[in-house]
C-alpha positions as CSV (number, residue, x, y, z in Angstrom):
1,M,-83.1,40.7,-4.6
2,A,-82.2,39.6,-8.1
3,A,-80.4,42.0,-10.5
4,Q,-82.7,44.6,-12.2
5,N,-82.7,46.4,-15.5
6,G,-81.5,50.0,-15.0
7,K,-84.2,51.0,-17.6
8,D,-86.9,49.9,-15.1
9,L,-86.1,52.8,-12.7
10,L,-88.5,55.5,-13.9
11,I,-88.9,59.1,-13.1
12,K,-92.5,60.2,-13.6
13,I,-94.1,63.7,-13.4
14,D,-97.6,65.0,-12.8
15,L,-97.7,67.1,-16.0
16,T,-101.0,68.8,-15.2
17,G,-101.5,68.6,-11.4
18,D,-104.4,66.1,-11.7
19,G,-102.5,63.2,-10.1
20,Q,-101.9,61.4,-13.4
21,F,-98.1,60.6,-13.7
22,E,-96.3,60.3,-17.0
23,T,-92.8,59.1,-17.7
24,M,-90.6,62.1,-17.8
25,A,-88.1,61.1,-20.5
26,G,-86.1,58.4,-22.2
27,L,-83.7,57.9,-19.3
28,R,-80.5,55.9,-19.9
29,A,-79.0,56.5,-16.5
30,T,-80.9,57.3,-13.3
31,R,-79.9,57.7,-9.7
32,I,-81.6,58.5,-6.4
33,A,-80.0,59.3,-3.1
34,F,-81.5,59.7,0.4
35,N,-79.8,61.7,3.1
36,A,-80.5,62.5,6.7
37,E,-78.5,65.0,8.7
38,T,-77.6,64.0,12.3
39,V,-78.1,66.1,15.4
40,E,-75.4,65.3,18.0
41,V,-76.4,65.5,21.7
42,T,-73.2,64.1,23.2
43,S,-72.4,65.5,26.7
44,L,-69.9,64.9,29.5
45,E,-72.4,62.4,30.8
46,S,-72.6,60.3,27.6
47,A,-71.9,56.7,28.4
48,G,-68.2,55.8,27.9
49,G,-67.7,59.1,26.0
50,W,-69.5,57.7,23.0
51,R,-71.2,60.1,20.6
52,E,-75.0,60.3,21.0
53,L,-77.5,61.3,18.3
54,L,-81.0,62.6,18.7
55,A,-83.4,60.1,17.1
56,G,-85.7,61.5,14.5
57,A,-84.0,64.9,14.3
58,G,-82.2,66.5,11.4
59,V,-83.2,67.4,7.9
60,K,-84.1,64.6,5.5
61,S,-83.6,65.0,1.7
62,A,-83.6,63.2,-1.5
63,A,-81.8,63.9,-4.8
64,I,-82.6,62.4,-8.2
65,S,-80.5,62.6,-11.3
66,G,-81.0,61.2,-14.7
67,A,-79.5,61.4,-18.2
68,G,-80.9,60.4,-21.6
69,V,-83.1,61.7,-24.3
70,F,-86.5,63.4,-23.9
71,R,-89.4,61.1,-24.8
72,D,-91.4,63.8,-26.6
73,A,-91.9,67.5,-27.0
74,N,-94.4,67.7,-24.1
75,T,-92.1,66.3,-21.4
76,D,-89.2,68.4,-22.8
77,A,-91.3,71.6,-22.7
78,R,-92.7,70.8,-19.2
79,A,-89.2,70.2,-17.8
80,R,-88.1,73.6,-19.1
81,Q,-91.2,75.3,-17.8
82,I,-90.7,73.7,-14.3
83,F,-87.1,74.9,-14.2
84,F,-87.6,78.4,-15.4
85,D,-90.8,79.0,-13.3
86,G,-89.2,77.5,-10.2
87,E,-92.1,75.1,-9.7
88,V,-92.1,72.1,-7.4
89,P,-94.6,69.6,-8.9
90,R,-95.1,66.1,-7.7
91,F,-92.8,63.4,-9.1
92,Q,-92.8,59.6,-8.8
93,V,-89.7,57.5,-8.8
94,I,-90.3,53.8,-9.4
95,V,-87.5,51.5,-8.2
96,P,-88.2,47.9,-9.3
97,D,-88.6,45.4,-6.4
98,F,-88.2,48.2,-3.9
99,G,-91.0,50.7,-4.1
100,V,-92.4,54.0,-5.3
101,I,-91.2,57.3,-3.9
102,E,-93.6,60.2,-4.5
103,G,-93.6,63.9,-3.5
104,P,-92.6,67.4,-4.6
105,F,-89.3,68.0,-6.2
106,Q,-87.6,71.0,-7.8
107,I,-85.5,70.7,-10.9
108,T,-82.2,72.2,-9.8
109,A,-80.2,71.6,-13.0
110,I,-81.0,70.8,-16.6
111,E,-78.2,70.4,-19.2
112,Y,-78.5,69.8,-22.9
113,A,-75.8,68.3,-25.1
114,G,-75.4,66.8,-28.5
115,S,-72.8,65.7,-31.0
116,H,-72.7,66.5,-34.7
117,N,-74.0,63.1,-35.8
118,G,-76.0,62.0,-32.8
119,E,-79.2,62.8,-30.9
120,A,-79.6,65.6,-28.4
121,T,-79.2,64.4,-24.8
122,Y,-79.9,65.9,-21.4
123,E,-79.0,65.6,-17.8
124,L,-81.5,66.5,-15.1
125,T,-81.1,66.9,-11.3
126,L,-84.0,67.2,-8.9
127,A,-84.1,68.0,-5.1
128,S,-86.8,67.1,-2.7
129,A,-89.0,70.0,-1.8
130,G,-91.3,68.6,0.9
131,V,-92.5,65.4,2.5
132,L,-91.9,62.3,0.4
133,G,-94.1,59.2,0.6
134,F,-92.9,55.6,0.1
135,V,-95.0,52.6,-0.9
136,A,-93.1,49.2,-1.1
137,L,-93.6,47.0,-4.2
């Protein structure tokens, strides 16, 4: 895979619940992480004393974080509303030359900052809150 522009990794949100996704904000840095817990089933009868894991078991999760500037007042207001109302709307994460991850996420942290002579910035953290789908690009 060739090198990709970081700006091409997008976080989109279903603003109204109608299945139409809109880019959340002007992201300057974005990150997504997938995790799967393991369930160990090692016993005295395990071959050679090697650890054994139960396939397909354990909790799967994804975490997304981003930093930048909000694109417009609508996405800024919607992010705040989602956080304070504890909503778990559908998001899309588009990773160039990889795929699209879609599913419910909860905004678990939102931070605002700014300097005297610069723009207001934010940092946003999302945690998966249900089954995620993946479509390869």
